[in-house]
N, C-alpha and C positions, 0 to 999 in steps of 0.2 A: 295432356289427356285428363278428360273429364272424370270426375270421382262418380262412382255408381254406388248406390245406397240401396240395402234391402230394406223393406218396410213391413211392418206387422199388421195384423187385421184391421182394416179400416171399418168394415161391417156398417156402412152408411152413415159413418160420422163425418159429413161434409165439412163443417165448421173445423173440426181437427185436421182433416186432410188439407183444407186450403191453408191454414196456419203452419202445418209442417212443410209444404212445398215451400212457402214464404221463408222459412227458417234455413233451408238448404241453400248450398251455394248456387248461383243462377245459372251455370252450366253443367250442372251436375244431373246424373240420370238416376233412375230408380226402377227397382223391380220390386213390385207389390205381391206379397206372399199369399194371395187368396183370401176368402170372405172379404170380397170387394163390398158387397151389400148386406142388408138385412139386420135388423134389431135396432140399428141406429136411427136419428132423427130424420134424415134425409137420404136415403138410398138412392134416390133419382139423381140428385144434386151430386153425390158422390160419384156415381156412375158416368154420368155426363163429363166430370171433371177428369176422371181416370181415362176415359176415351179421348178426351182432347189432349191430354198429355202423352198418351200411345201415338196418336196420329202425328204429334209435333215431332216425335223422336226421342222425347224425354222420358219415356217409362214404358215398362212392360208389365202385364198383369197375370199372373198365375190364376188358375181356378181352384176355389176351395169348395165345401160341401154347401155352404149357403148359395153361392153363385150357381152351382148345379141345381139346387133347389128352386132358384128362380126361373131357370131354364125350364123344369119340371111342371112348374105352376103355368107359365107362358104355355107349355105345350098341352096342356089339360090333362095330364097323367098324374098330377098330384094337386091336393087342395093347401091353401095358405093355412098357417097354423096362428093361434093367438098373438103370439110376439112378433110375428112376421110385420116387416115394414116396407114390402115391395109392391103395394098397392098403386102407388103413384106411378111406377115405372111401367105398369100393365095398363094404365089409364092415359100415358103419355103420347103425344102426337108422334114422337120418334121412336115409339116402342119397338116396331120392327127392327130399325136400325140399331138401336140398342143390344137387343137380343141377338141379331146377327153377330155384333161385335163380340159379345161374351162367348157366343159359340165357337169363335176362331181364335179363342185366347189358348195358350199353351198350359199342359198340366204339370210340367215341371221345365227347368232351364238349366243349362250347364255351360261353360266356357272350357270343360276339359278339365278344370281343376276344382272348381266351386260348383255346388249342385244346390238349387234353389227348389223346394216345394213347399207345399201348404202344410201336409201332417206328417208324414214320415216315409222310409223307405224299408221294405222288407229285408231281413239279414241275408236271404239267399241272393239278393240282386247286387251286383256291382253298379258302376256309375253308367256304363254304356246300356246295361240291361234296362235301368231307371229309365232314362232317356227313351229308348224303343218301346218299352211297355207304355210310357205315357203318350207316346205318339200314335198307339193303336187306340186309344181312348179318343184322342184329338181327332182322328181320321173318322171315328164314329159320330162323334158331335159334329163334324162339318159335312157329313153325308146327308143325301136327301131323305135318308130314313131315319134321321136323327131322333125323331119321336119315339120311335119303336126302341132305339137303345134306351132313352129315358125311361120308358115305362118298364124296362128290365132292369133297370139300374140299382133299384132299391132291394135291400136284403142284407143279412149278415153272413151267408153261406154262399160259396165255400169260404172258409176263413183262413185256409192254408194254401200257399202256392204249389203248384205242381206244373211242370212243363207241359204236361198232357191236356190242361184245361184248354177249351176252346169255347167260341161263341160268347153269348153274353155271361155265362159264369165267369169266363176270363176276364171279360171286361169290367164285370161287377168287381172282382177282387182287386183289379189294378186299380179301380177307383177309389175303393174303400182304403187301400193301403195308402194312397197318395193323398186322400182328403179327409180322412176319418180316425185313420189309427192313432192311438197313444200307447197302449199297452200290447205285448205279444209273448209269447213262451220263447224260450230259447231256439226252438225249431221254426218259430215263425207263425204260430196259430193266434191269430188276432182275437182281440176282445173290444166291444165296442161301448159298454155301458158306462166305465170308470172314467171320471172326468177331473178326478183330484189330483193331487201331488205325486212327486216321484215314488213315494213309498206306499201309496194307497192302492196298487192294483190287487186284482184278486191273487190268492194263492197261486205260486208258480207262473205268475205273470210279472213282466219288468217293462221299463219304459224300452221302446223299439231301439233307441241309441245306445242302450246299455246292454245289449246283447252280445256275448262274447263271440269273437271271430266274425263279426258282421263284416260283408264283403265291401262295404262303403267306408270302414273304420278310418281309413287314411285320405278320406275326401271331405273337406270342409262342407258342411251343410247347414244352411240356413233355412229356418221352418217358422211357421206361425201355428194357429189352431188350438195351441194349449195354454189359455189364459191363465189357469190356475199356477202354472210355472211361474209367472212372470218374465223377466227378462233372464234368459238362461246362457250362460257361456262357460261351457267346458270342453273337454278335449274334442275338437273337430266338430261340434255342433253348437249352433247358436238359435235360440229360440227368441222370437220377437213379437210374440203375441202378449202383449202386456194389458190386455183388457181395456183398451180404449172405450168400447161400447159400454163398459160396467163401471165408468168413472175411474179409471186407470189412466194410462197414457198412450198415444200413438208414437211408435219408437221407430226411428231409422238408424241404421248402422252401416257404415260404409263396408263395402264387399271386399275382402282382402284376398291375397293370392294363397294364403296359408293360414293355419291357426295361429302360428307364431305372429304374424302380421296383425292378425284379428286383435290382439291383445292391446295394442297400441292406438287403435282407432276411437276417435270421438263418437259417443253416442247423442243423437239428438232427439229430443223428445217434447211434445206438446201434451197438453191437457186434454184428455178425453171427455166424452159425454157424461154429463151429470144424471145417469139413467134413474128413473123414479123406482125401479124394482131393484136397485142395487142394496146389498146388504150394508 
């Protein structure tokens, strides 16, 4: 049986991606944890390589906030920012094909034991609910009216889950939890400004995976998004955004069946992009 690796945020670091794939066993498969593009030196090259890996059956790619940002720029509902590196994608002859491929990627994946997401999971959601809510956003992204969803995707409210949420408010909250969340209160109220380490959230807020009685506490979760944590391996959560785009590493870790198994697995890392703006 082929080994499957979870891989942290690529963010357009095509050379690091190429080196990592070369370093992995030849028949292995990969799940990329989102933020496939943006900020790195070659978002177009990275996206084409990831698409090729997925189409050959070697990889699947979860969507992160930077990937949704690309879709929003392409749809004309968001303007590019100063550090964005997606312009080459928007000028590429295969732009339409690439954008369509991104739109059809999942927001979360699970084999029933292990969950992979980009950012986090709200404490009120169990494994099955997380996948079901992710599929609501996937359906919106794949619909003919997907640009309308993208136009309504941005905003920090509502910031707390309720089963009564409907329409774009519901989709926005699900999207924010899966692609932007780092800190929340014990009751699941999210905060989006803090980006530093575990102890640096606002008063009353804690990392989403430290919330007591979190419903996915017994599910092994692999996630990216939080580069200031570096490689994180703790009880049932593994963080794999090791700051490739900021001169850190691009990290792959074999997906285990349980946290106990994950402690014995080899980590494979390659050098990241020597970003001119890194400190």
